[in-house]
C-alpha positions as CSV (number, residue, x, y, z in Angstrom):
1,X,-208.3,-59.0,89.3
2,X,-206.2,-58.3,92.5
3,X,-205.9,-55.0,94.3
4,X,-203.7,-54.1,97.2
5,X,-205.4,-51.9,99.8
6,X,-203.2,-49.9,102.1
7,X,-205.4,-50.3,105.2
8,X,-205.5,-48.2,108.3
9,X,-208.0,-48.7,111.1
10,X,-209.8,-45.4,110.5
11,X,-212.1,-43.7,108.0
12,X,-209.3,-43.6,105.3
13,X,-209.0,-47.4,105.5
14,X,-212.8,-47.8,105.0
15,X,-212.6,-45.4,102.0
16,X,-209.8,-47.4,100.5
17,X,-211.7,-50.7,100.7
18,X,-214.8,-49.1,99.2
19,X,-212.8,-47.7,96.3
20,X,-210.9,-51.0,95.7
21,X,-214.1,-53.0,95.7
22,X,-215.6,-50.5,93.1
23,X,-212.5,-50.6,90.9
24,X,-212.4,-54.4,90.8
25,X,-216.1,-55.1,90.5
26,X,-217.7,-58.4,91.6
27,X,-214.7,-60.5,90.4
28,X,-212.1,-58.6,92.4
29,X,-209.8,-60.0,95.1
30,X,-208.6,-57.6,97.7
31,X,-205.4,-58.0,99.7
32,X,-205.8,-55.7,102.7
33,X,-202.3,-54.7,103.9
34,X,-201.6,-53.6,107.4
35,X,-198.1,-52.4,107.5
36,X,-196.3,-52.1,110.9
37,X,-193.0,-50.7,112.0
38,X,-190.2,-53.1,111.3
39,X,-189.3,-53.4,115.0
40,X,-192.7,-55.2,115.5
41,X,-192.2,-59.0,115.5
42,X,-195.5,-59.6,113.6
43,X,-196.0,-60.8,110.1
44,X,-198.9,-63.0,109.1
45,X,-201.8,-63.7,106.7
46,X,-205.2,-63.4,108.3
47,X,-207.4,-65.4,108.7
48,X,-205.1,-68.0,110.2
49,X,-204.5,-70.2,113.2
50,X,-202.6,-69.4,116.4
51,X,-200.0,-66.8,115.5
52,X,-197.9,-67.6,118.5
53,X,-197.9,-64.0,119.8
54,X,-199.4,-63.0,123.1
55,X,-198.6,-59.3,122.8
56,X,-201.1,-56.6,122.9
57,X,-200.1,-55.5,119.4
58,X,-200.8,-59.0,118.0
59,X,-204.3,-58.9,119.5
60,X,-204.8,-55.4,118.1
61,X,-203.8,-56.5,114.6
62,X,-206.3,-59.4,114.8
63,X,-209.0,-56.9,115.8
64,X,-208.0,-54.6,112.9
65,X,-208.1,-57.6,110.5
66,X,-211.6,-58.6,111.5
67,X,-212.8,-55.0,111.2
68,X,-211.2,-54.7,107.8
69,X,-212.7,-57.9,106.5
70,X,-216.2,-56.8,107.8
71,X,-215.9,-53.7,105.5
72,X,-215.5,-55.8,102.3
73,X,-218.7,-55.9,100.3
74,X,-220.5,-59.3,100.2
75,X,-219.3,-61.5,97.3
76,X,-215.8,-60.1,97.0
77,X,-213.0,-62.2,98.2
78,X,-210.4,-60.7,100.5
79,X,-207.7,-61.5,103.0
80,X,-205.6,-59.4,105.4
81,X,-201.8,-59.4,105.2
82,X,-199.9,-57.9,108.2
83,X,-196.3,-57.1,107.5
84,X,-193.5,-55.5,109.5
85,X,-191.7,-53.0,107.2
86,X,-189.0,-50.3,107.4
87,X,-191.1,-48.0,105.3
88,X,-194.9,-48.1,104.7
89,X,-194.7,-47.1,101.1
90,X,-191.8,-49.5,100.3
91,X,-193.7,-52.2,102.2
92,X,-196.8,-51.7,100.1
93,X,-194.8,-51.9,96.9
94,X,-193.1,-55.1,98.0
95,X,-196.5,-56.7,98.9
96,X,-198.0,-55.5,95.7
97,X,-195.2,-57.2,93.7
98,X,-195.6,-60.5,95.7
99,X,-199.3,-60.6,95.2
100,X,-199.4,-59.5,91.6
101,X,-201.7,-56.5,92.4
102,X,-203.0,-54.5,89.5
103,X,-203.0,-51.3,91.6
104,X,-202.4,-50.0,95.1
105,X,-205.5,-48.4,96.6
106,X,-205.4,-45.8,99.4
107,X,-207.8,-43.5,101.2
108,X,-205.0,-41.0,101.3
109,X,-206.3,-37.6,100.5
110,X,-206.5,-35.3,103.5
111,X,-208.7,-32.2,103.6
112,X,-206.7,-28.9,103.9
113,X,-208.1,-25.8,105.6
114,X,-208.9,-24.3,102.1
115,X,-211.2,-27.3,101.4
116,X,-208.9,-29.0,98.9
117,X,-207.5,-32.5,99.1
118,X,-203.9,-33.5,99.1
119,X,-202.0,-36.9,99.4
120,X,-200.7,-38.0,102.8
121,X,-197.1,-39.0,103.3
122,X,-197.5,-42.6,102.3
123,X,-199.4,-41.6,99.1
124,X,-196.9,-39.0,98.3
125,X,-194.0,-41.5,98.5
126,X,-195.9,-44.0,96.3
127,X,-196.7,-41.3,93.7
128,X,-192.9,-40.9,93.3
129,X,-191.9,-44.5,93.3
130,X,-194.7,-47.1,92.4
131,X,-194.3,-49.1,89.3
132,X,-198.1,-49.9,89.2
133,X,-201.1,-47.5,89.3
134,X,-202.0,-45.9,92.6
135,X,-205.7,-45.1,93.3
136,X,-206.8,-42.6,96.0
137,X,-210.1,-41.8,97.5
138,X,-211.4,-39.1,99.7
139,X,-214.6,-38.6,101.8
140,X,-216.3,-36.7,98.9
141,X,-215.2,-39.3,96.3
142,X,-216.4,-42.3,98.4
143,X,-219.7,-40.5,99.0
144,X,-220.1,-40.4,95.2
145,X,-219.4,-44.2,95.1
146,X,-222.0,-44.8,97.8
147,X,-224.6,-42.9,95.8
148,X,-223.9,-45.3,93.0
149,X,-224.3,-48.4,95.3
150,X,-220.5,-48.9,95.3
151,X,-220.3,-49.4,91.6
152,X,-218.4,-47.4,89.0
153,X,-220.5,-45.5,86.4
154,X,-217.9,-44.0,84.1
155,X,-214.2,-43.6,83.7
156,X,-212.6,-40.3,82.6
157,X,-209.1,-40.2,81.3
158,X,-207.2,-36.9,81.4
159,X,-204.6,-36.4,78.7
160,X,-202.5,-33.6,77.3
161,X,-200.9,-33.1,74.0
162,X,-197.5,-34.4,75.0
163,X,-196.2,-38.0,74.7
164,X,-197.8,-40.4,77.1
165,X,-201.4,-39.8,76.4
166,X,-201.8,-43.1,74.6
167,X,-200.8,-45.1,77.7
168,X,-203.3,-43.2,79.9
169,X,-206.2,-43.8,77.5
170,X,-205.2,-47.4,77.0
171,X,-205.2,-48.1,80.7
172,X,-208.5,-46.3,81.2
173,X,-210.1,-48.1,78.2
174,X,-209.0,-51.5,79.6
175,X,-210.6,-50.7,82.9
176,X,-213.8,-49.5,81.2
177,X,-213.9,-52.6,79.0
178,X,-213.4,-54.9,82.1
179,X,-216.6,-53.6,83.7
180,X,-218.6,-52.5,80.6
181,X,-218.4,-48.8,81.4
182,X,-218.5,-45.8,79.2
183,X,-215.1,-44.0,78.7
184,X,-214.6,-40.2,78.5
185,X,-211.3,-38.7,77.4
186,X,-210.7,-35.1,78.5
187,X,-208.1,-32.5,77.7
188,X,-207.8,-29.3,79.7
189,X,-207.1,-25.9,78.1
190,X,-206.1,-23.2,80.6
191,X,-206.9,-19.8,79.1
192,X,-204.0,-18.3,81.1
193,X,-201.7,-20.3,78.9
194,X,-203.3,-19.1,75.7
195,X,-202.4,-15.9,74.0
196,X,-205.2,-13.2,74.3
197,X,-208.0,-13.4,71.8
198,X,-211.0,-15.6,71.2
199,X,-209.5,-16.9,68.0
200,X,-206.4,-18.1,69.8
201,X,-208.5,-19.9,72.4
202,X,-210.7,-21.5,69.8
203,X,-207.5,-22.6,67.9
204,X,-206.1,-24.2,71.1
205,X,-209.3,-26.0,71.8
206,X,-209.4,-27.3,68.3
207,X,-205.8,-28.5,68.4
208,X,-206.5,-30.3,71.7
209,X,-209.6,-32.0,70.4
210,X,-207.8,-33.2,67.3
211,X,-204.9,-34.5,69.4
212,X,-207.3,-36.5,71.6
213,X,-209.3,-37.8,68.7
214,X,-206.1,-39.0,67.0
215,X,-205.1,-41.0,70.1
216,X,-208.6,-42.5,70.5
217,X,-208.7,-43.5,66.8
218,X,-205.3,-45.0,66.9
219,X,-206.2,-47.2,69.9
220,X,-209.5,-48.1,68.3
221,X,-211.6,-47.4,71.4
222,X,-215.0,-45.9,71.8
223,X,-214.9,-42.7,73.9
224,X,-216.6,-39.4,74.4
225,X,-214.1,-36.6,73.8
226,X,-214.4,-33.5,75.8
227,X,-212.3,-30.3,76.0
228,X,-212.6,-28.2,79.1
229,X,-211.3,-24.6,79.3
230,X,-211.1,-22.0,82.0
231,X,-209.0,-19.2,83.3
232,X,-206.9,-21.9,85.0
233,X,-206.8,-25.7,85.6
234,X,-209.2,-25.5,88.5
235,X,-211.7,-23.6,86.5
236,X,-211.4,-26.0,83.6
237,X,-212.1,-29.0,85.8
238,X,-215.0,-27.2,87.4
239,X,-216.5,-26.9,83.9
240,X,-216.8,-30.7,83.7
241,X,-219.9,-32.6,84.8
242,X,-219.4,-35.6,87.0
243,X,-221.5,-38.7,87.6
244,X,-222.0,-40.7,90.8
245,X,-219.5,-43.6,90.7
246,X,-217.1,-41.9,88.3
247,X,-213.3,-42.2,88.6
248,X,-210.6,-40.1,86.9
249,X,-207.3,-41.5,85.4
250,X,-204.2,-39.4,84.9
251,X,-200.7,-40.1,83.8
252,X,-197.3,-39.4,85.4
253,X,-195.1,-36.4,84.6
254,X,-192.9,-36.7,81.5
255,X,-190.0,-36.3,84.0
256,X,-190.8,-39.7,85.7
257,X,-188.5,-42.6,85.3
258,X,-189.8,-45.3,82.9
259,X,-192.5,-47.4,84.5
260,X,-192.5,-45.2,87.7
261,X,-194.9,-42.6,89.0
262,X,-194.2,-39.0,89.4
263,X,-197.0,-36.4,89.7
264,X,-196.5,-33.3,87.6
265,X,-197.7,-29.8,88.6
266,X,-200.9,-30.0,86.6
267,X,-201.8,-33.5,88.1
268,X,-201.0,-32.2,91.6
269,X,-203.5,-29.4,91.1
270,X,-206.1,-31.8,89.7
271,X,-205.6,-34.0,92.8
272,X,-206.7,-31.2,95.1
273,X,-209.6,-30.2,92.9
274,X,-211.2,-33.4,91.6
275,X,-214.5,-34.5,93.4
276,X,-214.0,-38.2,92.3
277,X,-211.4,-40.9,93.1
278,X,-208.2,-40.6,91.2
279,X,-206.0,-43.3,89.6
280,X,-202.4,-42.3,88.6
281,X,-200.8,-44.4,85.9
282,X,-197.0,-44.9,85.7
283,X,-195.1,-43.6,82.7
284,X,-194.9,-46.2,79.9
285,X,-197.3,-48.5,81.9
286,X,-198.6,-51.3,79.7
287,X,-201.9,-53.0,80.6
288,X,-201.5,-56.7,80.8
289,X,-204.0,-59.6,81.2
290,X,-206.0,-59.6,84.4
291,X,-204.8,-62.0,87.1
292,X,-207.1,-63.9,89.4
C-alpha cells in the first residue's frame, strides 16, 4: 500500500513519516515528496546517480533526502521524489496521482496560542481539493504513536446522521481489516443542539445510536458503537477515551464536490480538539484494492 508523504525538513516532516509508516504497516511503501518552487531547476527521484546539478540547492535537496530516508522505520520501503511545482498542494496531488498513493500524509497541524491544533496552508488547500484521503499528525498525536511503538491500535470513525456516513465507515473498516485492528464508530450529540430536557437528550442519543447501528449492519462490519454527548462538540469529544496508537477518520462536508475533500464546521472543530492523528475521507470516496 503506497502513501505519499508531504515532507519538510523539520519536526513536521518527521511526524508525517511516522504517521505514514503507522498507517501503512510493515507492507507499506512511502513516497517522500519534497516539493520546491517551480523556478527551481530540480526534479529527481532519490536515490539516484549524478543529478547533473552543482547548485547549493541541489546539494541541500540531497541532504534532505538522506535525512528523510533515515527517518523511515526499518523494513518499510521508501524513496524520495523532489519536484518543482507552482503550488505545493497541487504538486502533492499530482505526485499522488502518478504514484497511485492511497493517501497524502502531512505533519500539518500547528499549535495555536490557545493550545489547539489547526491545519497549515498546504493542508488547508488539500482539504479543499484532494480526491484521496488526507492524513494529518501533530506532536501530541505522534507521541501517542511512539507510545504504541509506531503501530496503530484502533481506528475510530466519526459519523453523523446525514448521508455519507456509510463511506466513512467503509473506509475505516477497510483500513482496520488491512492491519487486523478493532474498529470503533462514534457519533457526537451536542447538547446545545438538543431541545431542553433529559428526555429530548436521551431521544437524540437513541436516534444517533440506531442510525450508526444501521450503517454498521448494512456494511456487515464488526465495530464498537459509541455515542458521545456534551454541551458542545469539544465536550463530546473530551468524553471519549483514546488509546495509544489510535487514529480518527472523518468525512467531508456534504457541500463538497463529489470525490473531493471539504472540511465542514464540525470537522474543523474536531481537528483542533482531537488528541490523535486525523484522516479525512473525500465525499463519495470508494475503497479500492490495495496497490503495491
